C-alpha positions in Angstrom: 83.5 33.7 111.4 84.4 37.0 113.3 87.6 37.5 111.4 86.5 35.7 108.1 83.7 38.2 107.8 87.0 41.0 109.2 89.1 39.7 106.5 86.9 40.1 103.5 85.7 43.8 104.8 89.1 45.1 105.7 90.1 42.9 102.0 88.3 46.9 99.9 90.7 46.3 97.0 90.2 43.4 96.5 86.5 43.7 96.3 84.4 42.5 94.2 82.1 45.9 92.1 78.2 46.3 93.3 74.9 46.0 90.6 74.6 48.9 88.3 78.7 49.5 88.7 77.4 51.6 91.4 79.7 51.2 95.2 78.1 50.9 98.3 80.3 51.2 101.4 82.2 48.9 102.0 80.3 46.7 104.4 78.0 45.6 103.0 79.2 45.3 99.5 81.8 42.7 100.9 79.1 41.5 103.4 75.9 40.6 100.4 78.6 39.1 98.1 80.2 37.0 100.3 79.5 34.5 103.4 82.0 32.4 104.5 86.5 33.0 104.2 86.5 30.4 101.4 84.2 31.8 98.9 85.0 35.6 100.6 88.3 34.8 99.3 87.6 33.6 95.6 85.6 36.8 95.0 87.8 39.2 96.4 90.1 37.8 93.8 87.6 37.4 91.3 87.8 41.2 91.5 91.1 41.6 92.3 93.2 38.9 90.3 90.8 36.0 88.1 91.7 33.3 89.2 90.4 31.5 92.5 93.2 31.2 95.1 93.8 27.6 94.3 94.8 28.5 91.2 97.3 30.5 92.0 101.3 28.5 92.9 102.3 29.5 96.3 105.8 30.9 96.2 105.0 33.2 92.9 104.3 37.1 92.9 101.6 38.1 90.2 100.0 41.3 88.8 96.8 42.2 88.3 96.7 45.9 88.5 92.2 46.3 88.2 91.1 47.6 84.8 94.1 47.2 83.0 94.6 43.4 83.6 91.5 41.3 82.6 93.0 38.6 85.5 96.1 37.6 87.4 99.6 36.6 85.8 103.0 35.8 87.4 105.3 38.5 87.3 108.4 37.4 84.7 112.4 38.0 85.9 112.3 41.8 84.0 109.3 43.1 85.6 110.1 41.3 89.2 114.2 43.0 88.3 112.6 46.1 87.5 110.4 46.5 91.0 113.5 48.3 93.4 111.4 48.6 97.1 111.8 47.4 100.1 109.2 44.2 100.0 109.7 43.3 97.1 114.2 43.4 97.6 113.9 41.5 101.0 111.2 39.3 100.5 110.2 39.0 96.3 114.0 38.8 94.8 114.9 36.2 97.0 112.3 33.9 96.6 110.9 34.7 100.2 107.0 34.6 99.9 105.8 34.9 103.8 102.3 34.1 105.0 101.8 36.2 107.7 102.5 39.5 109.3 104.7 37.6 112.1 106.7 36.2 109.1 106.9 39.4 107.2 108.6 41.5 110.1 110.8 38.7 111.0 112.3 38.8 107.7 113.2 42.5 107.7 117.1 43.6 108.6 117.6 44.4 112.0 117.4 48.2 110.4 113.4 47.6 110.1 113.0 46.1 113.4 114.4 49.1 115.4 112.4 51.8 113.3 108.5 50.2 113.5 106.0 51.6 114.6 102.4 49.8 115.1 99.4 51.7 115.1 95.5 50.0 115.9 92.5 51.2 115.2 88.7 50.4 114.9 85.4 52.4 114.3 84.0 49.3 117.5 86.9 50.6 120.1 85.5 52.2 121.9 81.9 50.4 122.2 82.6 48.2 125.4 83.7 44.7 124.6 80.6 42.7 125.8 78.8 45.3 124.5 76.1 42.7 121.6 77.5 39.9 120.8 76.9 40.2 117.5 79.4 43.5 116.4 82.9 42.9 114.7 84.6 45.5 115.8 88.0 45.1 113.4 90.4 46.0 114.7 93.5 46.3 112.3 97.4 46.7 112.6 99.0 49.0 110.8 102.5 49.2 110.9 105.4 51.6 109.3 109.0 50.5 108.8 112.1 52.6 107.9 113.9 49.6 105.9 116.8 51.8 104.2 117.7 54.4 106.2 115.3 57.4 106.8 111.6 57.9 106.0 109.5 54.9 106.7 109.5 52.8 103.7 107.2 50.0 104.3 103.4 50.3 105.4 101.5 47.2 106.6 97.5 46.5 106.8 96.9 43.1 108.6 94.5 41.9 111.1 95.1 42.5 114.6 94.3 39.4 116.8 93.1 35.9 114.9 94.0 34.0 112.7 97.0 35.4 110.7 97.0 32.8 108.2 93.8 33.3 106.8 94.1 37.8 107.6 94.3 40.3 105.3 98.0 41.0 104.4 98.2 44.0 102.7 102.1 46.2 101.9 102.3 49.7 100.3 106.6 49.9 100.0 108.3 52.8 98.5 110.3 52.2 95.8 113.5 55.0 96.0 114.7 54.3 91.9 110.7 54.6 90.6 109.4 57.1 93.0 106.0 55.3 93.9 104.4 53.6 96.2 104.6 49.3 95.1 100.9 47.8 96.6 101.2 44.4 96.6 98.1 41.4 98.8 98.7 38.2 99.7 95.9 36.1 98.3 95.9 32.9 98.9 99.1 30.8 98.7 100.1 34.1 96.2 101.2 37.5 96.8 100.0 40.3 94.0 101.9 43.3 93.1 97.9 45.2 91.9 100.1 48.2 91.2 102.1 51.8 91.2 101.3 55.1 91.8 101.3 56.4 88.5 98.6 53.4 87.8 95.7 55.1 90.5 96.0 58.8 88.1 95.9 56.9 84.9 91.8 57.0 83.8 91.1 52.8 82.8 92.4 51.9 86.3 91.9 55.2 88.3 89.2 54.8 91.6 89.7 50.9 91.4 91.7 47.9 92.6 93.3 49.6 95.6 93.8 52.5 94.1 89.5 53.1 95.6 90.9 53.9 98.6 94.5 55.0 97.8 92.7 56.7 95.1 95.8 59.4 94.3 99.0 56.8 94.5 99.5 57.4 98.9 99.6 56.2 101.4 95.7 57.1 103.5 94.9 58.0 107.1 91.6 58.9 106.9 91.1 60.5 109.7 94.3 62.1 109.9 94.0 65.2 112.4 93.7 65.8 115.9 91.8 63.5 118.0 92.3 60.8 115.3 88.9 59.2 115.6 89.2 55.3 115.7 92.7 55.0 116.6 94.5 54.5 119.9 96.4 57.6 119.9 97.1 60.0 122.5 93.6 61.5 122.9 92.1 57.8 123.4 92.2 53.6 124.7 91.4 51.1 123.0 88.8 49.5 124.4 89.6 45.6 124.9 88.2 43.3 127.4 90.1 41.9 130.5 90.9 38.3 128.3 91.4 39.1 125.5 93.9 37.0 123.6 94.9 40.3 121.4 96.3 41.4 124.7 98.7 38.8 124.9 99.6 39.8 120.5 103.3 40.4 120.6 102.4 43.3 118.1 99.3 45.0 120.5 102.2 45.5 122.7 104.2 47.3 120.4 101.2 49.6 120.0 102.3 53.7 120.2 100.2 56.7 119.6 98.2 58.3 116.3 99.5 61.1 116.6 103.3 59.8 115.4 101.4 58.0 112.6 99.8 61.2 111.6 103.4 63.0 111.1 104.5 60.2 108.9 101.7 60.2 106.2 102.0 64.2 105.7 105.4 63.4 104.9 105.0 60.4 102.8 102.5 62.1 101.1 105.0 65.2 100.5 107.6 62.8 99.2 105.1 62.1 96.6 103.8 64.7 95.1 106.9 65.8 94.8 108.1 63.0 93.1 104.9 63.3 90.7 105.6 66.6 90.0 108.9 66.3 89.3 108.4 63.1 86.8 104.7 65.1 85.0 107.5 68.9 84.6 110.9 66.1 84.0 110.3 66.8 79.5 110.5 70.9 79.8 105.9 70.9 80.3 103.0 70.0 82.5 102.3 66.5 81.2 98.3 65.9 82.0 97.4 69.1 83.4 94.7 68.5 83.9 95.0 65.7 86.2 96.6 67.8 89.3 94.2 70.5 88.6 91.6 68.4 89.9 93.2 68.2 93.3 92.2 72.5 93.4 88.7 72.3 91.4 87.8 69.4 92.9 87.1 66.4 95.7 89.0 63.8 94.4 89.0 62.5 98.3 88.5 63.4 101.8 89.8 63.2 105.9 87.6 63.4 108.3 87.6 65.6 111.3 86.0 66.1 114.0 86.1 68.1 117.8 88.5 67.2 120.1 85.9 66.8 122.6 83.6 63.1 123.6 80.3 62.7 123.0 79.3 60.6 126.1 80.7 63.7 128.2 78.9 66.2 127.0 75.8 67.0 128.6 74.2 70.5 128.5 75.6 72.5 130.6 79.3 72.0 129.3 81.8 74.4 127.4 80.7 75.5 123.6 81.7 72.6 121.4 84.3 74.0 118.6 83.2 73.1 115.9 85.7 71.0 113.5 87.3 74.2 111.0 87.8 72.2 108.0 83.4 71.9 108.3 83.3 75.8 107.4 86.3 76.3 104.5 90.0 75.1 103.6 91.5 76.8 106.4 94.8 74.4 105.8 95.7 75.9 102.2 93.6 79.1 102.7 94.3 80.5 105.6 97.3 78.7 106.4 99.1 78.9 103.1 97.8 81.8 100.7 98.1 84.2 104.2 94.1 85.4 104.1 94.3 87.7 106.8 91.2 86.9 108.7 90.5 87.7 113.0 87.5 85.8 113.2 87.3 82.9 116.0 86.0 79.4 115.1 82.6 79.2 116.0 81.5 77.3 118.8 77.9 76.1 119.6 76.3 75.5 122.9 76.9 72.3 124.6 72.7 72.4 124.5 72.5 72.6 121.0 74.5 69.9 120.3 73.3 67.6 122.8 69.4 68.3 122.1 70.0 67.5 118.1 71.0 64.7 118.6 67.7 63.6 120.2 65.8 66.2 117.1 67.5 64.1 114.6 67.6 59.9 116.3 71.6 59.8 116.4 73.0 56.9 116.7 75.4 54.4 116.1 74.4 51.2 114.5 75.2 47.9 112.9 73.3 45.5 111.1 74.1 42.0 109.6 74.0 40.7 105.6 70.2 40.1 106.5 69.2 44.0 107.4 69.0 43.1 111.2 70.8 45.4 114.1 73.0 43.6 115.6 74.5 46.6 117.3 73.0 49.9 118.5 73.5 52.5 120.6 71.8 56.6 120.6 73.7 59.6 120.4 76.7 60.2 118.3 80.9 58.6 117.1 82.7 59.1 120.0 84.6 62.6 119.5 82.0 64.8 118.6 80.3 65.5 114.8 82.0 63.8 112.5 82.9 65.7 108.7 84.6 65.4 105.5 86.9 67.8 105.8 89.4 68.9 102.4 91.8 66.4 102.0 95.4 66.9 102.8 96.1 64.7 99.6 94.6 67.6 97.5 96.1 70.4 99.3 99.7 69.0 99.0 99.3 69.0 95.8 98.1 72.6 95.5 100.7 73.1 97.5 103.4 72.2 96.0 102.6 73.9 92.7 102.6 77.0 94.4 106.0 76.0 95.9 106.7 75.4 92.2 105.5 78.1 90.3 102.8 76.0 88.6 99.9 78.3 89.5 100.8 82.0 91.8 98.9 82.0 94.9 96.6 84.5 93.9 95.2 81.7 90.5 94.5 79.0 94.1 92.9 81.5 96.1 90.3 82.8 93.1 89.4 79.2 92.9 89.2 78.4 95.9 86.9 81.8 97.4 83.8 80.4 94.6 81.6 78.3 97.0 84.5 79.1 99.4 82.4 77.9 102.4 81.5 74.2 100.9 85.4 72.5 101.7 84.6 69.7 99.4 81.4 68.4 97.1 81.6 72.0 95.7 79.2 71.5 92.1 80.6 75.0 90.9 84.4 74.6 92.2 83.8 71.7 89.8 82.5 73.1 87.5 85.9 74.7 85.9 87.0 71.8 86.0 86.2 72.0 82.0 89.0 75.3 81.6 91.6 73.1 82.8 93.9 72.3 80.1 94.4 68.9 79.0 97.4 69.0 76.2 100.9 69.0 77.8 101.8 72.7 78.5 105.0 75.3 79.4 105.1 75.8 83.1 105.3 79.0 82.8 101.8 79.4 80.6 99.5 76.8 83.1 98.1 79.7 85.7 97.9 81.9 82.8 96.0 80.2 80.4 94.0 78.5 82.6 92.9 81.6 84.1 92.3 83.5 80.6 89.9 80.6 79.5 87.7 80.7 82.1 87.7 85.0 82.0 86.7 84.4 78.5 83.8 82.6 79.2 82.8 84.6 81.9 82.3 87.6 79.8 79.3 85.9 78.2 78.3 84.5 81.5 76.0 85.8 84.4 78.1 87.1 87.3 76.8 85.2 89.9 78.5 81.8 87.9 80.8 80.1 88.7 83.1 81.9 85.5 81.9 85.1 86.7 82.8 85.0 90.2 86.5 83.7 89.4 86.6 86.5 87.3 85.8 89.6 89.4 88.7 87.4 92.3 90.5 87.7 90.2 89.9 91.3 89.2 91.0 92.2 91.8 94.2 93.7 92.5 97.8 92.0 93.3 98.2 93.9 95.9 95.2 93.5 97.4 93.1 90.0 97.8 95.0 88.9 100.9 92.9 91.2 102.7 89.5 91.2 100.0 89.6 87.6 100.6 89.9 87.7 104.4 87.7 89.9 104.5 84.8 87.7 103.4 86.2 85.0 104.9 85.5 87.4 108.6 82.7 88.1 108.4 81.5 84.7 106.9 82.7 83.7 109.8 81.1 86.3 112.4 77.9 84.5 110.4 78.4 81.1 110.5 79.5 81.9 115.1 76.1 83.8 115.3 73.8 80.7 113.5 75.9 77.8 115.1 74.3 79.7 118.5 70.4 79.3 117.6 68.4 76.6 117.5 67.1 77.0 114.0 71.3 77.3 112.8 72.8 74.7 114.6 70.0 72.9 113.1 70.8 73.8 109.7 74.2 72.5 109.9 73.3 68.8 111.7 71.8 68.4 108.8 74.6 69.5 106.0 76.9 68.0 108.8 74.9 64.9 107.5 74.0 65.7 103.5 78.3 66.0 103.5 78.5 62.2 105.3 76.3 61.2 102.9 78.5 61.9 100.4 81.3 60.1 101.9 78.7 56.9 102.3 78.8 57.2 98.7 82.7 56.8 98.2 84.8 54.2 98.4 86.9 55.2 101.0 84.5 54.6 103.8 84.4 50.4 104.6 83.0 50.3 107.6 78.8 51.0 109.4 80.6 52.0 112.3 82.5 55.4 110.9 79.8 58.1 110.8 76.5 58.2 113.0 72.8 57.1 111.4 70.3 59.8 112.2 66.9 60.0 111.5 67.2 62.3 108.6 66.5 60.5 105.1 68.6 59.5 102.9 66.5 61.1 100.1 67.0 64.7 101.5 68.0 67.0 99.2 71.9 67.4 99.1 72.7 71.0 101.1 74.9 73.8 100.5 76.6 76.4 102.7 76.1 79.8 101.1 78.5 82.9 102.5 75.6 84.3 104.0 76.1 80.6 106.4 72.5 79.9 105.4 72.2 76.5 104.0 70.0 75.9 101.1 69.3 72.8 98.4 71.8 72.5 95.8 70.0 73.4 92.8 
């Protein structure tokens, strides 16, 4: 039953929508939908392919782009010829259809085997294997290979251990001709092509099927920053029982640290972003400029950040905790890319405040069964302390490359990001400015100024503290002064945050704010497993909170 349930839970790209169209966490949605493997795969295909797997013929490649194709249909010869990625070239073009990860890997050229890297991830990976008989450990392998010379171009996700014939098997493969990732999944006896990177951006398929997690058409690693929580890495080893059969798995014996996967994922996001910008500007104008600007104005997805301290060893007498910089602001763009001049150190919190908050707010790691009963419960926080959503590398890389290619000025990006900058994710004021993003094709040289003009024109009749008014005030800062002026504001904010984090009331406010942001993450389909985040006693219907520039928190208006 463990392997069957694991397959359903991991195959989020193929689950059916929840009642009313509102997404639940991946675990709950999948578990409520399907109790057994046969029914599970039927429902996965019902969302992803529109047919029972027994109706799919072995040795065939089907297509089903969720939101566009009502049902799965066989890929025709012309369509197949148009797929130029290594999965298509090495297998489907040759009428080869591997049913397991071992068949897939053994069918690749020798060069791919030499470049192969295997990674291991599991949200329960740091929980003792015998902690609870009902706990589903849900270990997965992530495998990368460079089938052609250069960067990895084949990425595989599959269940670690168990029955590989019934295990989920998903592939993202880079097509060097089309310059896109193609997304595939084995379903029953067949394979399904679920779309490519461009499909992730189209309104009819955006956020659907595999694009509920590959939101922007690229590869995904949620825990992209040191210490790579949930992954085996140089900072943590996933715990297995001495007699766990996974220890004898040849792939397990190849597992390397997630610090290497971080570099791969970052480079692949850069590759797709560069291809995307080249594609939308190929005709001398910027096509769908709003689809680019939403990476600046909104939170299309997130990464997860945490401290570099194991929560279980933190005592009231321990050294201060350095809280994740991504909790306070978008450091990658504002500080690293745009070069705001700031001297404030990252805020820290006394270990005693952190330890007291775990009890005061009832922190616990918890997993529930389909019937709502608790199958695992442990007081305390995640393995690494204080996990929070932060601005996504995917969003930041689009902004970074738009600046590099002259589609945006550094000042424009800074003026937008300084609107509500203490809230680096899920900011309603910044998202409000999306209404001024042009939707029609726009001259590259005019995109920045046209958008700025639309906002500043609107600001003339709006309050100074409106999003438009704030942007307009930023835009009036002289071109040779904005880095210093904005940096001084960031400096002042971080100093106030550092002071408040040392007080009981201040740190408790930040715990509530962190939980408010975690609730937003839980509502995203990127949230697949209950043990990704801690559970607290803060009511689920508590008002969402926002951080102010004076480092205090208030309910969202």
